[in-house]
C-alpha positions as CSV (number, residue, x, y, z in Angstrom):
1,M,9.3,13.6,63.7
2,S,11.9,14.6,61.1
3,V,14.5,13.1,58.9
4,I,18.1,14.1,58.9
5,V,19.8,13.6,55.5
6,I,23.5,12.5,55.7
7,I,26.0,11.9,52.8
8,V,28.9,9.6,53.6
9,D,31.6,9.3,51.0
10,D,35.4,9.4,51.3
11,D,35.7,11.5,48.1
12,E,35.4,15.2,48.9
13,G,34.4,16.0,45.3
14,V,31.6,13.5,45.4
15,R,30.3,14.8,48.7
16,F,30.3,18.4,47.3
17,F,28.4,17.4,44.2
18,H,25.9,15.2,46.1
19,R,25.3,18.1,48.6
20,I,24.4,20.3,45.6
21,I,22.1,17.8,44.0
22,V,20.4,16.9,47.3
23,S,19.8,20.6,48.1
24,Q,18.5,21.5,44.7
25,S,16.2,18.5,44.5
26,E,14.6,19.6,47.8
27,L,15.4,16.3,49.4
28,C,17.2,18.4,52.1
29,A,18.2,22.0,52.1
30,E,21.3,21.4,54.2
31,P,22.4,17.8,54.3
32,L,25.2,16.8,56.6
33,S,28.2,15.0,55.2
34,F,31.0,12.9,56.5
35,G,34.1,11.5,54.8
36,Y,34.6,8.6,57.3
37,G,32.4,6.0,58.8
38,E,33.8,6.8,62.3
39,E,32.6,10.4,62.0
40,L,29.1,9.2,61.0
41,L,28.8,6.8,64.0
42,E,30.1,9.4,66.4
43,Y,27.4,11.8,65.1
44,L,24.6,9.3,65.3
45,D,25.6,8.2,68.8
46,K,25.5,11.8,70.0
47,N,22.4,12.9,68.1
48,S,20.0,10.0,67.9
49,D,17.1,11.8,69.6
50,E,14.0,9.6,69.7
51,A,12.2,12.0,67.3
52,D,14.8,11.9,64.6
53,N,15.1,9.5,61.7
54,F,18.2,9.4,59.4
55,L,18.4,9.0,55.7
56,I,22.0,8.1,54.9
57,L,23.4,8.2,51.3
58,L,26.2,5.7,51.9
59,D,29.2,4.9,49.8
60,I,30.4,1.3,50.3
61,N,34.0,1.3,49.1
62,M,35.9,3.6,51.5
63,P,39.2,3.2,53.3
64,G,39.2,2.3,56.9
65,M,35.6,1.7,58.0
66,N,33.7,0.8,54.8
67,G,30.0,0.8,54.2
68,W,29.6,-2.8,55.3
69,D,31.3,-2.0,58.6
70,I,29.1,1.0,59.0
71,M,25.9,-0.9,58.4
72,D,27.1,-3.7,60.8
73,A,27.8,-1.2,63.5
74,I,24.5,0.6,63.1
75,S,22.7,-2.8,63.2
76,D,23.8,-3.1,66.8
77,K,22.6,0.4,67.9
78,S,19.4,1.2,69.7
79,Y,18.5,3.7,66.9
80,H,19.0,1.2,64.0
81,S,15.2,1.1,63.2
82,R,15.3,4.8,62.5
83,V,18.1,4.6,60.0
84,H,17.2,4.4,56.3
85,I,20.1,3.8,53.9
86,V,20.5,4.4,50.2
87,V,23.7,2.8,49.0
88,V,25.4,5.1,46.5
89,T,28.1,3.2,44.7
90,S,30.1,3.0,41.5
91,S,30.2,-0.8,41.8
92,V,28.4,-2.8,39.2
93,D,29.1,-6.0,41.1
94,W,25.7,-7.7,41.6
95,V,27.1,-9.7,44.5
96,E,27.6,-6.3,46.3
97,H,24.1,-5.2,45.4
98,E,22.6,-8.4,46.7
99,K,24.6,-8.1,49.9
100,A,23.4,-4.5,50.4
101,R,19.8,-5.6,50.0
102,S,20.2,-8.1,52.8
103,Y,20.4,-5.2,55.3
104,S,16.9,-4.3,56.4
105,M,17.9,-0.6,56.7
106,V,18.8,-0.4,53.0
107,I,15.9,1.1,51.0
108,D,17.7,1.3,47.6
109,I,21.0,1.1,45.7
110,L,21.9,3.9,43.3
111,E,24.8,4.4,41.0
112,K,27.1,7.4,41.4
113,P,26.6,10.2,40.9
114,I,23.1,10.6,42.2
115,S,20.7,12.7,40.2
116,D,17.9,15.1,40.8
117,A,15.4,12.4,39.6
118,A,16.9,9.9,42.0
119,C,16.5,12.3,44.9
120,K,12.9,13.0,44.0
121,R,12.3,9.2,43.8
122,I,13.8,8.8,47.3
123,M,11.2,11.1,48.6
124,N,8.5,8.7,47.6
125,Y,9.9,5.5,49.2
126,P,7.2,4.2,51.5
127,S,9.5,3.9,54.6
128,I,10.3,7.7,54.5
129,A,7.7,9.4,52.3
130,Q,5.9,10.9,55.3
131,Y,8.9,13.1,56.0
132,F,8.6,14.7,52.5
133,S,4.8,15.2,52.3
134,Q,5.2,19.0,52.2
135,V,7.7,18.9,49.3
136,K,6.3,19.3,45.9
137,K,7.3,16.3,43.8
């Protein structure tokens, strides 16, 4: 079993920066990234092998399909139990934070931009720690 790390954000600069941080932190050497929710769902639908789990660093406020729409769509998929989401947002609205926590697949909410320390903390979350047991923390 493995975990595939995916960054979803409509801002190309944020995706670039987060790929660097995720790679350097050893969370994932080569994370995937998508600028639109539709791209993510298409990828998951085509690549949701029973052996894979997905760790998605998800922006909420995006044009078109936003983070809420993405999580609602994933909730209806057969692979939803293998999806672990860290909401990465610039929002300080606690209503949004509480709404995000209502989704069972959300394991944390982080402020943009993510940091090396946050990536290292993610590796220790109980629901996904087994995928990072070989990584020195």
